[in-house]
CHARMM internal coordinates of N, CA and C (Angstrom, degrees):
IC EDIT
DIST 1 N 1 CA 1.4747
DIST 1 CA 1 C 1.5211
ANGL 1 N 1 CA 1 C 109.43
DIST 1 C 2 N 1.3459
ANGL 1 CA 1 C 2 N 118.14
DIHE 1 N 1 CA 1 C 2 N 128.20
DIST 2 N 2 CA 1.4193
ANGL 1 C 2 N 2 CA 122.47
DIHE 1 CA 1 C 2 N 2 CA 176.08
DIST 2 CA 2 C 1.5445
ANGL 2 N 2 CA 2 C 110.30
DIHE 1 C 2 N 2 CA 2 C -78.69
DIST 2 C 3 N 1.3123
ANGL 2 CA 2 C 3 N 109.49
DIHE 2 N 2 CA 2 C 3 N 145.09
DIST 3 N 3 CA 1.5488
ANGL 2 C 3 N 3 CA 115.20
DIHE 2 CA 2 C 3 N 3 CA -179.84
DIST 3 CA 3 C 1.5530
ANGL 3 N 3 CA 3 C 103.93
DIHE 2 C 3 N 3 CA 3 C -83.39
DIST 3 C 4 N 1.3239
ANGL 3 CA 3 C 4 N 120.16
DIHE 3 N 3 CA 3 C 4 N 139.48
DIST 4 N 4 CA 1.3726
ANGL 3 C 4 N 4 CA 125.31
DIHE 3 CA 3 C 4 N 4 CA 173.94
DIST 4 CA 4 C 1.5326
ANGL 4 N 4 CA 4 C 108.31
DIHE 3 C 4 N 4 CA 4 C -102.04
DIST 4 C 5 N 1.3388
ANGL 4 CA 4 C 5 N 115.83
DIHE 4 N 4 CA 4 C 5 N 110.88
DIST 5 N 5 CA 1.4279
ANGL 4 C 5 N 5 CA 123.25
DIHE 4 CA 4 C 5 N 5 CA -174.45
DIST 5 CA 5 C 1.4623
ANGL 5 N 5 CA 5 C 109.00
DIHE 4 C 5 N 5 CA 5 C -90.49
DIST 5 C 6 N 1.2888
ANGL 5 CA 5 C 6 N 121.65
DIHE 5 N 5 CA 5 C 6 N 139.68
DIST 6 N 6 CA 1.4319
ANGL 5 C 6 N 6 CA 126.77
DIHE 5 CA 5 C 6 N 6 CA 173.05
DIST 6 CA 6 C 1.5493
ANGL 6 N 6 CA 6 C 109.84
DIHE 5 C 6 N 6 CA 6 C -62.49
DIST 6 C 7 N 1.3486
ANGL 6 CA 6 C 7 N 117.29
DIHE 6 N 6 CA 6 C 7 N 141.34
DIST 7 N 7 CA 1.3954
ANGL 6 C 7 N 7 CA 120.63
DIHE 6 CA 6 C 7 N 7 CA 174.27
DIST 7 CA 7 C 1.4479
ANGL 7 N 7 CA 7 C 118.77
DIHE 6 C 7 N 7 CA 7 C -47.22
DIST 7 C 8 N 1.3784
ANGL 7 CA 7 C 8 N 114.30
DIHE 7 N 7 CA 7 C 8 N -39.99
DIST 8 N 8 CA 1.4000
ANGL 7 C 8 N 8 CA 118.00
DIHE 7 CA 7 C 8 N 8 CA -173.81
DIST 8 CA 8 C 1.6184
ANGL 8 N 8 CA 8 C 110.84
DIHE 7 C 8 N 8 CA 8 C -68.29
DIST 8 C 9 N 1.3206
ANGL 8 CA 8 C 9 N 115.74
DIHE 8 N 8 CA 8 C 9 N -33.47
DIST 9 N 9 CA 1.4164
ANGL 8 C 9 N 9 CA 120.47
DIHE 8 CA 8 C 9 N 9 CA -179.73
DIST 9 CA 9 C 1.5615
ANGL 9 N 9 CA 9 C 108.53
DIHE 8 C 9 N 9 CA 9 C -71.66
DIST 9 C 10 N 1.2755
ANGL 9 CA 9 C 10 N 120.34
DIHE 9 N 9 CA 9 C 10 N -42.41
DIST 10 N 10 CA 1.4206
ANGL 9 C 10 N 10 CA 123.91
DIHE 9 CA 9 C 10 N 10 CA 169.86
DIST 10 CA 10 C 1.4381
ANGL 10 N 10 CA 10 C 113.44
DIHE 9 C 10 N 10 CA 10 C -53.13
DIST 10 C 11 N 1.3183
ANGL 10 CA 10 C 11 N 117.74
DIHE 10 N 10 CA 10 C 11 N -47.64
DIST 11 N 11 CA 1.4996
ANGL 10 C 11 N 11 CA 124.53
DIHE 10 CA 10 C 11 N 11 CA 177.39
DIST 11 CA 11 C 1.4455
ANGL 11 N 11 CA 11 C 109.54
DIHE 10 C 11 N 11 CA 11 C -58.41
DIST 11 C 12 N 1.3029
ANGL 11 CA 11 C 12 N 120.74
DIHE 11 N 11 CA 11 C 12 N -46.85
DIST 12 N 12 CA 1.4616
ANGL 11 C 12 N 12 CA 121.49
DIHE 11 CA 11 C 12 N 12 CA -179.83
DIST 12 CA 12 C 1.5826
ANGL 12 N 12 CA 12 C 112.05
DIHE 11 C 12 N 12 CA 12 C -63.55
DIST 12 C 13 N 1.2187
ANGL 12 CA 12 C 13 N 117.67
DIHE 12 N 12 CA 12 C 13 N -40.94
DIST 13 N 13 CA 1.4636
ANGL 12 C 13 N 13 CA 123.75
DIHE 12 CA 12 C 13 N 13 CA 177.04
DIST 13 CA 13 C 1.5051
ANGL 13 N 13 CA 13 C 109.83
DIHE 12 C 13 N 13 CA 13 C -62.91
DIST 13 C 14 N 1.3269
ANGL 13 CA 13 C 14 N 118.88
DIHE 13 N 13 CA 13 C 14 N -46.46
DIST 14 N 14 CA 1.3930
ANGL 13 C 14 N 14 CA 123.58
DIHE 13 CA 13 C 14 N 14 CA 177.05
DIST 14 CA 14 C 1.5885
ANGL 14 N 14 CA 14 C 111.08
DIHE 13 C 14 N 14 CA 14 C -54.91
DIST 14 C 15 N 1.2632
ANGL 14 CA 14 C 15 N 115.59
DIHE 14 N 14 CA 14 C 15 N -45.83
DIST 15 N 15 CA 1.4382
ANGL 14 C 15 N 15 CA 122.24
DIHE 14 CA 14 C 15 N 15 CA -173.71
DIST 15 CA 15 C 1.6271
ANGL 15 N 15 CA 15 C 105.92
DIHE 14 C 15 N 15 CA 15 C -66.51
DIST 15 C 16 N 1.3507
ANGL 15 CA 15 C 16 N 114.78
DIHE 15 N 15 CA 15 C 16 N -42.36
DIST 16 N 16 CA 1.4843
ANGL 15 C 16 N 16 CA 118.84
DIHE 15 CA 15 C 16 N 16 CA 178.28
DIST 16 CA 16 C 1.5371
ANGL 16 N 16 CA 16 C 109.33
DIHE 15 C 16 N 16 CA 16 C -64.45
DIST 16 C 17 N 1.2431
ANGL 16 CA 16 C 17 N 122.22
DIHE 16 N 16 CA 16 C 17 N -42.83
DIST 17 N 17 CA 1.3987
ANGL 16 C 17 N 17 CA 127.04
DIHE 16 CA 16 C 17 N 17 CA -178.64
DIST 17 CA 17 C 1.5662
ANGL 17 N 17 CA 17 C 111.73
DIHE 16 C 17 N 17 CA 17 C -65.66
DIST 17 C 18 N 1.3796
ANGL 17 CA 17 C 18 N 117.40
DIHE 17 N 17 CA 17 C 18 N -39.68
DIST 18 N 18 CA 1.3625
ANGL 17 C 18 N 18 CA 119.35
DIHE 17 CA 17 C 18 N 18 CA 171.78
DIST 18 CA 18 C 1.5384
ANGL 18 N 18 CA 18 C 113.09
DIHE 17 C 18 N 18 CA 18 C -61.96
DIST 18 C 19 N 1.2846
ANGL 18 CA 18 C 19 N 114.59
DIHE 18 N 18 CA 18 C 19 N -45.04
DIST 19 N 19 CA 1.4610
ANGL 18 C 19 N 19 CA 120.00
DIHE 18 CA 18 C 19 N 19 CA -179.87
DIST 19 CA 19 C 1.5383
ANGL 19 N 19 CA 19 C 111.32
DIHE 18 C 19 N 19 CA 19 C -60.20
DIST 19 C 20 N 1.4108
ANGL 19 CA 19 C 20 N 112.95
DIHE 19 N 19 CA 19 C 20 N -44.13
DIST 20 N 20 CA 1.4442
ANGL 19 C 20 N 20 CA 115.88
DIHE 19 CA 19 C 20 N 20 CA 177.29
DIST 20 CA 20 C 1.5278
ANGL 20 N 20 CA 20 C 113.18
DIHE 19 C 20 N 20 CA 20 C -61.44
DIST 20 C 21 N 1.3173
ANGL 20 CA 20 C 21 N 119.16
DIHE 20 N 20 CA 20 C 21 N -41.84
DIST 21 N 21 CA 1.4676
ANGL 20 C 21 N 21 CA 118.79
DIHE 20 CA 20 C 21 N 21 CA 175.80
DIST 21 CA 21 C 1.4529
ANGL 21 N 21 CA 21 C 117.49
DIHE 20 C 21 N 21 CA 21 C -65.00
DIST 21 C 22 N 1.2809
ANGL 21 CA 21 C 22 N 117.75
DIHE 21 N 21 CA 21 C 22 N -26.12
DIST 22 N 22 CA 1.4274
ANGL 21 C 22 N 22 CA 124.78
DIHE 21 CA 21 C 22 N 22 CA -179.25
DIST 22 CA 22 C 1.5550
ANGL 22 N 22 CA 22 C 108.33
DIHE 21 C 22 N 22 CA 22 C -91.29
DIST 22 C 23 N 1.3144
ANGL 22 CA 22 C 23 N 121.20
DIHE 22 N 22 CA 22 C 23 N -4.11
DIST 23 N 23 CA 1.4206
ANGL 22 C 23 N 23 CA 125.67
DIHE 22 CA 22 C 23 N 23 CA 177.19
DIST 23 CA 23 C 1.5498
ANGL 23 N 23 CA 23 C 111.98
DIHE 22 C 23 N 23 CA 23 C 70.88
DIST 23 C 24 N 1.2820
ANGL 23 CA 23 C 24 N 113.77
DIHE 23 N 23 CA 23 C 24 N 33.35
DIST 24 N 24 CA 1.5057
ANGL 23 C 24 N 24 CA 116.68
DIHE 23 CA 23 C 24 N 24 CA -179.67
DIST 24 CA 24 C 1.6253
ANGL 24 N 24 CA 24 C 111.43
DIHE 23 C 24 N 24 CA 24 C -137.03
DIST 24 C 25 N 1.3226
ANGL 24 CA 24 C 25 N 122.25
DIHE 24 N 24 CA 24 C 25 N 34.05
DIST 25 N 25 CA 1.4148
ANGL 24 C 25 N 25 CA 120.32
DIHE 24 CA 24 C 25 N 25 CA -178.12
DIST 25 CA 25 C 1.5995
ANGL 25 N 25 CA 25 C 107.56
DIHE 24 C 25 N 25 CA 25 C -65.73
DIST 25 C 26 N 1.3419
ANGL 25 CA 25 C 26 N 108.82
DIHE 25 N 25 CA 25 C 26 N 135.15
DIST 26 N 26 CA 1.4354
ANGL 25 C 26 N 26 CA 116.37
DIHE 25 CA 25 C 26 N 26 CA -176.83
DIST 26 CA 26 C 1.5536
ANGL 26 N 26 CA 26 C 111.29
DIHE 25 C 26 N 26 CA 26 C -103.87
DIST 26 C 27 N 1.3157
ANGL 26 CA 26 C 27 N 115.47
DIHE 26 N 26 CA 26 C 27 N 150.22
DIST 27 N 27 CA 1.5210
ANGL 26 C 27 N 27 CA 117.21
DIHE 26 CA 26 C 27 N 27 CA 172.48
DIST 27 CA 27 C 1.4613
ANGL 27 N 27 CA 27 C 112.69
DIHE 26 C 27 N 27 CA 27 C -53.53
DIST 27 C 28 N 1.2804
ANGL 27 CA 27 C 28 N 120.99
DIHE 27 N 27 CA 27 C 28 N -38.71
DIST 28 N 28 CA 1.3515
ANGL 27 C 28 N 28 CA 124.12
DIHE 27 CA 27 C 28 N 28 CA 177.48
DIST 28 CA 28 C 1.5081
ANGL 28 N 28 CA 28 C 116.40
DIHE 27 C 28 N 28 CA 28 C -58.83
DIST 28 C 29 N 1.2718
ANGL 28 CA 28 C 29 N 113.12
DIHE 28 N 28 CA 28 C 29 N -44.69
DIST 29 N 29 CA 1.5255
ANGL 28 C 29 N 29 CA 116.73
DIHE 28 CA 28 C 29 N 29 CA 178.04
DIST 29 CA 29 C 1.5132
ANGL 29 N 29 CA 29 C 110.36
DIHE 28 C 29 N 29 CA 29 C -68.24
DIST 29 C 30 N 1.3400
ANGL 29 CA 29 C 30 N 115.29
DIHE 29 N 29 CA 29 C 30 N -51.44
DIST 30 N 30 CA 1.4992
ANGL 29 C 30 N 30 CA 123.14
DIHE 29 CA 29 C 30 N 30 CA 178.07
DIST 30 CA 30 C 1.5315
ANGL 30 N 30 CA 30 C 111.83
DIHE 29 C 30 N 30 CA 30 C -47.67
DIST 30 C 31 N 1.3284
ANGL 30 CA 30 C 31 N 110.34
DIHE 30 N 30 CA 30 C 31 N -51.59
DIST 31 N 31 CA 1.5130
ANGL 30 C 31 N 31 CA 119.58
DIHE 30 CA 30 C 31 N 31 CA 179.93
DIST 31 CA 31 C 1.6723
ANGL 31 N 31 CA 31 C 108.80
DIHE 30 C 31 N 31 CA 31 C -60.85
DIST 31 C 32 N 1.2376
ANGL 31 CA 31 C 32 N 118.24
DIHE 31 N 31 CA 31 C 32 N -41.97
DIST 32 N 32 CA 1.4465
ANGL 31 C 32 N 32 CA 119.70
DIHE 31 CA 31 C 32 N 32 CA -175.54
DIST 32 CA 32 C 1.5661
ANGL 32 N 32 CA 32 C 106.82
DIHE 31 C 32 N 32 CA 32 C -68.33
DIST 32 C 33 N 1.2572
ANGL 32 CA 32 C 33 N 118.36
DIHE 32 N 32 CA 32 C 33 N -38.65
DIST 33 N 33 CA 1.5023
ANGL 32 C 33 N 33 CA 121.65
DIHE 32 CA 32 C 33 N 33 CA 172.73
DIST 33 CA 33 C 1.5809
ANGL 33 N 33 CA 33 C 111.26
DIHE 32 C 33 N 33 CA 33 C -60.24
DIST 33 C 34 N 1.2842
ANGL 33 CA 33 C 34 N 112.24
DIHE 33 N 33 CA 33 C 34 N -47.44
DIST 34 N 34 CA 1.4891
ANGL 33 C 34 N 34 CA 116.20
DIHE 33 CA 33 C 34 N 34 CA -176.77
DIST 34 CA 34 C 1.5712
ANGL 34 N 34 CA 34 C 109.00
DIHE 33 C 34 N 34 CA 34 C -63.16
DIST 34 C 35 N 1.3314
ANGL 34 CA 34 C 35 N 115.09
DIHE 34 N 34 CA 34 C 35 N -42.80
DIST 35 N 35 CA 1.5129
ANGL 34 C 35 N 35 CA 116.85
DIHE 34 CA 34 C 35 N 35 CA -176.35
DIST 35 CA 35 C 1.4748
ANGL 35 N 35 CA 35 C 108.02
DIHE 34 C 35 N 35 CA 35 C -66.01
DIST 35 C 36 N 1.3582
ANGL 35 CA 35 C 36 N 118.68
DIHE 35 N 35 CA 35 C 36 N -37.81
DIST 36 N 36 CA 1.4544
ANGL 35 C 36 N 36 CA 123.60
DIHE 35 CA 35 C 36 N 36 CA -179.20
DIST 36 CA 36 C 1.5469
ANGL 36 N 36 CA 36 C 111.19
DIHE 35 C 36 N 36 CA 36 C -64.31
DIST 36 C 37 N 1.3378
ANGL 36 CA 36 C 37 N 114.92
DIHE 36 N 36 CA 36 C 37 N -38.18
DIST 37 N 37 CA 1.4449
ANGL 36 C 37 N 37 CA 120.15
DIHE 36 CA 36 C 37 N 37 CA -179.24
DIST 37 CA 37 C 1.5228
ANGL 37 N 37 CA 37 C 108.80
DIHE 36 C 37 N 37 CA 37 C -68.28
DIST 37 C 38 N 1.3162
ANGL 37 CA 37 C 38 N 115.98
DIHE 37 N 37 CA 37 C 38 N -45.20
DIST 38 N 38 CA 1.4768
ANGL 37 C 38 N 38 CA 120.14
DIHE 37 CA 37 C 38 N 38 CA -173.74
DIST 38 CA 38 C 1.5978
ANGL 38 N 38 CA 38 C 106.75
DIHE 37 C 38 N 38 CA 38 C -63.92
DIST 38 C 39 N 1.3866
ANGL 38 CA 38 C 39 N 112.62
DIHE 38 N 38 CA 38 C 39 N -46.36
DIST 39 N 39 CA 1.4959
ANGL 38 C 39 N 39 CA 113.17
DIHE 38 CA 38 C 39 N 39 CA 179.37
DIST 39 CA 39 C 1.5070
ANGL 39 N 39 CA 39 C 115.57
DIHE 38 C 39 N 39 CA 39 C -62.63
DIST 39 C 40 N 1.3046
ANGL 39 CA 39 C 40 N 115.40
DIHE 39 N 39 CA 39 C 40 N -35.82
DIST 40 N 40 CA 1.4944
ANGL 39 C 40 N 40 CA 119.97
DIHE 39 CA 39 C 40 N 40 CA 179.39
DIST 40 CA 40 C 1.5088
ANGL 40 N 40 CA 40 C 108.73
DIHE 39 C 40 N 40 CA 40 C -66.75
DIST 40 C 41 N 1.3199
ANGL 40 CA 40 C 41 N 116.02
DIHE 40 N 40 CA 40 C 41 N -47.39
DIST 41 N 41 CA 1.4691
ANGL 40 C 41 N 41 CA 119.01
DIHE 40 CA 40 C 41 N 41 CA -179.49
DIST 41 CA 41 C 1.4799
ANGL 41 N 41 CA 41 C 113.13
DIHE 40 C 41 N 41 CA 41 C -58.15
DIST 41 C 42 N 1.3210
ANGL 41 CA 41 C 42 N 117.49
DIHE 41 N 41 CA 41 C 42 N -37.68
DIST 42 N 42 CA 1.4723
ANGL 41 C 42 N 42 CA 123.00
DIHE 41 CA 41 C 42 N 42 CA 177.27
DIST 42 CA 42 C 1.4390
ANGL 42 N 42 CA 42 C 112.69
DIHE 41 C 42 N 42 CA 42 C -65.93
DIST 42 C 43 N 1.4381
ANGL 42 CA 42 C 43 N 117.20
DIHE 42 N 42 CA 42 C 43 N -38.13
DIST 43 N 43 CA 1.4647
ANGL 42 C 43 N 43 CA 120.67
DIHE 42 CA 42 C 43 N 43 CA -174.32
DIST 43 CA 43 C 1.5397
ANGL 43 N 43 CA 43 C 108.53
DIHE 42 C 43 N 43 CA 43 C -77.84
DIST 43 C 44 N 1.3575
ANGL 43 CA 43 C 44 N 113.96
DIHE 43 N 43 CA 43 C 44 N -44.01
DIST 44 N 44 CA 1.4588
ANGL 43 C 44 N 44 CA 120.46
DIHE 43 CA 43 C 44 N 44 CA -173.73
DIST 44 CA 44 C 1.5056
ANGL 44 N 44 CA 44 C 115.23
DIHE 43 C 44 N 44 CA 44 C -81.08
DIST 44 C 45 N 1.2888
ANGL 44 CA 44 C 45 N 119.87
DIHE 44 N 44 CA 44 C 45 N -26.98
DIST 45 N 45 CA 1.4165
ANGL 44 C 45 N 45 CA 124.25
DIHE 44 CA 44 C 45 N 45 CA -173.07
DIST 45 CA 45 C 1.5342
ANGL 45 N 45 CA 45 C 117.12
DIHE 44 C 45 N 45 CA 45 C 78.82
DIST 45 C 46 N 1.2604
ANGL 45 CA 45 C 46 N 112.77
DIHE 45 N 45 CA 45 C 46 N 2.62
DIST 46 N 46 CA 1.5503
ANGL 45 C 46 N 46 CA 122.51
DIHE 45 CA 45 C 46 N 46 CA 179.33
DIST 46 CA 46 C 1.5681
ANGL 46 N 46 CA 46 C 107.80
DIHE 45 C 46 N 46 CA 46 C -73.82
DIST 46 C 47 N 1.3177
ANGL 46 CA 46 C 47 N 115.67
DIHE 46 N 46 CA 46 C 47 N 154.87
DIST 47 N 47 CA 1.4336
ANGL 46 C 47 N 47 CA 116.99
DIHE 46 CA 46 C 47 N 47 CA 178.94
DIST 47 CA 47 C 1.5454
ANGL 47 N 47 CA 47 C 110.88
DIHE 46 C 47 N 47 CA 47 C -72.90
DIST 47 C 48 N 1.2623
ANGL 47 CA 47 C 48 N 116.54
DIHE 47 N 47 CA 47 C 48 N 149.62
DIST 48 N 48 CA 1.3913
ANGL 47 C 48 N 48 CA 122.60
DIHE 47 CA 47 C 48 N 48 CA -179.10
DIST 48 CA 48 C 1.5428
ANGL 48 N 48 CA 48 C 112.01
DIHE 47 C 48 N 48 CA 48 C -60.08
DIST 48 C 49 N 1.3425
ANGL 48 CA 48 C 49 N 115.61
DIHE 48 N 48 CA 48 C 49 N -38.97
DIST 49 N 49 CA 1.4850
ANGL 48 C 49 N 49 CA 123.09
DIHE 48 CA 48 C 49 N 49 CA -179.38
DIST 49 CA 49 C 1.5331
ANGL 49 N 49 CA 49 C 106.49
DIHE 48 C 49 N 49 CA 49 C -64.01
DIST 49 C 50 N 1.3374
ANGL 49 CA 49 C 50 N 118.28
DIHE 49 N 49 CA 49 C 50 N -48.26
DIST 50 N 50 CA 1.5539
ANGL 49 C 50 N 50 CA 119.22
DIHE 49 CA 49 C 50 N 50 CA -176.00
DIST 50 CA 50 C 1.5186
ANGL 50 N 50 CA 50 C 111.91
DIHE 49 C 50 N 50 CA 50 C -65.26
DIST 50 C 51 N 1.4116
ANGL 50 CA 50 C 51 N 114.38
DIHE 50 N 50 CA 50 C 51 N -36.19
DIST 51 N 51 CA 1.4276
ANGL 50 C 51 N 51 CA 117.15
DIHE 50 CA 50 C 51 N 51 CA -178.33
DIST 51 CA 51 C 1.5773
ANGL 51 N 51 CA 51 C 106.86
DIHE 50 C 51 N 51 CA 51 C -69.04
DIST 51 C 52 N 1.2948
ANGL 51 CA 51 C 52 N 111.63
DIHE 51 N 51 CA 51 C 52 N -49.68
DIST 52 N 52 CA 1.5835
ANGL 51 C 52 N 52 CA 110.02
DIHE 51 CA 51 C 52 N 52 CA -177.56
DIST 52 CA 52 C 1.4896
ANGL 52 N 52 CA 52 C 114.38
DIHE 51 C 52 N 52 CA 52 C -62.98
DIST 52 C 53 N 1.3043
ANGL 52 CA 52 C 53 N 116.64
DIHE 52 N 52 CA 52 C 53 N -41.66
DIST 53 N 53 CA 1.5151
ANGL 52 C 53 N 53 CA 115.38
DIHE 52 CA 52 C 53 N 53 CA -178.57
DIST 53 CA 53 C 1.5243
ANGL 53 N 53 CA 53 C 107.74
DIHE 52 C 53 N 53 CA 53 C -69.65
DIST 53 C 54 N 1.3560
ANGL 53 CA 53 C 54 N 120.98
DIHE 53 N 53 CA 53 C 54 N -36.89
DIST 54 N 54 CA 1.4107
ANGL 53 C 54 N 54 CA 122.20
DIHE 53 CA 53 C 54 N 54 CA 179.78
DIST 54 CA 54 C 1.4932
ANGL 54 N 54 CA 54 C 111.00
DIHE 53 C 54 N 54 CA 54 C -62.60
DIST 54 C 55 N 1.3132
ANGL 54 CA 54 C 55 N 116.62
DIHE 54 N 54 CA 54 C 55 N -49.07
DIST 55 N 55 CA 1.4900
ANGL 54 C 55 N 55 CA 120.39
DIHE 54 CA 54 C 55 N 55 CA 179.88
DIST 55 CA 55 C 1.5328
ANGL 55 N 55 CA 55 C 111.28
DIHE 54 C 55 N 55 CA 55 C -59.39
DIST 55 C 56 N 1.3364
ANGL 55 CA 55 C 56 N 116.54
DIHE 55 N 55 CA 55 C 56 N -43.85
DIST 56 N 56 CA 1.4642
ANGL 55 C 56 N 56 CA 117.99
DIHE 55 CA 55 C 56 N 56 CA -177.34
DIST 56 CA 56 C 1.5297
ANGL 56 N 56 CA 56 C 107.69
DIHE 55 C 56 N 56 CA 56 C -65.67
DIST 56 C 57 N 1.3338
ANGL 56 CA 56 C 57 N 120.68
DIHE 56 N 56 CA 56 C 57 N -38.84
DIST 57 N 57 CA 1.4688
ANGL 56 C 57 N 57 CA 125.05
DIHE 56 CA 56 C 57 N 57 CA 179.38
DIST 57 CA 57 C 1.5139
ANGL 57 N 57 CA 57 C 112.48
DIHE 56 C 57 N 57 CA 57 C -58.04
DIST 57 C 58 N 1.3568
ANGL 57 CA 57 C 58 N 111.27
DIHE 57 N 57 CA 57 C 58 N -44.52
DIST 58 N 58 CA 1.5047
ANGL 57 C 58 N 58 CA 115.30
DIHE 57 CA 57 C 58 N 58 CA 179.11
DIST 58 CA 58 C 1.5471
ANGL 58 N 58 CA 58 C 113.44
DIHE 57 C 58 N 58 CA 58 C -64.51
DIST 58 C 59 N 1.3906
ANGL 58 CA 58 C 59 N 114.15
DIHE 58 N 58 CA 58 C 59 N -40.77
DIST 59 N 59 CA 1.4595
ANGL 58 C 59 N 59 CA 116.64
DIHE 58 CA 58 C 59 N 59 CA -172.37
DIST 59 CA 59 C 1.5593
ANGL 59 N 59 CA 59 C 110.23
DIHE 58 C 59 N 59 CA 59 C -82.38
DIST 59 C 60 N 1.3890
ANGL 59 CA 59 C 60 N 115.05
DIHE 59 N 59 CA 59 C 60 N -38.53
DIST 60 N 60 CA 1.4163
ANGL 59 C 60 N 60 CA 116.62
DIHE 59 CA 59 C 60 N 60 CA -175.21
DIST 60 CA 60 C 1.4501
ANGL 60 N 60 CA 60 C 116.85
DIHE 59 C 60 N 60 CA 60 C -93.58
DIST 60 C 61 N 1.3171
ANGL 60 CA 60 C 61 N 119.36
DIHE 60 N 60 CA 60 C 61 N -15.28
DIST 61 N 61 CA 1.4307
ANGL 60 C 61 N 61 CA 126.29
DIHE 60 CA 60 C 61 N 61 CA 176.77
DIST 61 CA 61 C 1.5480
ANGL 61 N 61 CA 61 C 112.90
DIHE 60 C 61 N 61 CA 61 C -138.61
DIST 61 C 62 N 1.2860
ANGL 61 CA 61 C 62 N 115.33
DIHE 61 N 61 CA 61 C 62 N 62.66
DIST 62 N 62 CA 1.5285
ANGL 61 C 62 N 62 CA 115.20
DIHE 61 CA 61 C 62 N 62 CA -171.16
DIST 62 CA 62 C 1.4857
ANGL 62 N 62 CA 62 C 114.80
DIHE 61 C 62 N 62 CA 62 C -68.95
DIST 62 C 63 N 1.3510
ANGL 62 CA 62 C 63 N 116.47
DIHE 62 N 62 CA 62 C 63 N -17.14
DIST 63 N 63 CA 1.4537
ANGL 62 C 63 N 63 CA 119.88
DIHE 62 CA 62 C 63 N 63 CA 174.78
DIST 63 CA 63 C 1.5302
ANGL 63 N 63 CA 63 C 114.08
DIHE 62 C 63 N 63 CA 63 C -66.59
DIST 63 C 64 N 1.3668
ANGL 63 CA 63 C 64 N 118.25
DIHE 63 N 63 CA 63 C 64 N -24.15
DIST 64 N 64 CA 1.4391
ANGL 63 C 64 N 64 CA 124.51
DIHE 63 CA 63 C 64 N 64 CA -176.22
DIST 64 CA 64 C 1.5427
ANGL 64 N 64 CA 64 C 107.04
DIHE 63 C 64 N 64 CA 64 C -94.28
DIST 64 C 65 N 1.2821
ANGL 64 CA 64 C 65 N 118.13
DIHE 64 N 64 CA 64 C 65 N -17.89
DIST 65 N 65 CA 1.4345
ANGL 64 C 65 N 65 CA 117.48
DIHE 64 CA 64 C 65 N 65 CA 179.25
DIST 65 CA 65 C 1.5159
ANGL 65 N 65 CA 65 C 122.37
DIHE 64 C 65 N 65 CA 65 C -77.31
END
COOR INIT
IC SEED 1 N 1 CA 1 C
IC BUILD
């Protein structure tokens, strides 16, 4: 079963990935992603690992998703 991520969480991860690629990831952005992941895992009951890996896969490798 695929995890259905909220658009806001995908948007946050995309912002973080863009900042990482540009060499300018901020604590504010990283913390926002972290908080979004924690909230989503609590709501969904999914494991943090599965959520984080799935989210990164969608953002960093959209052709495989």
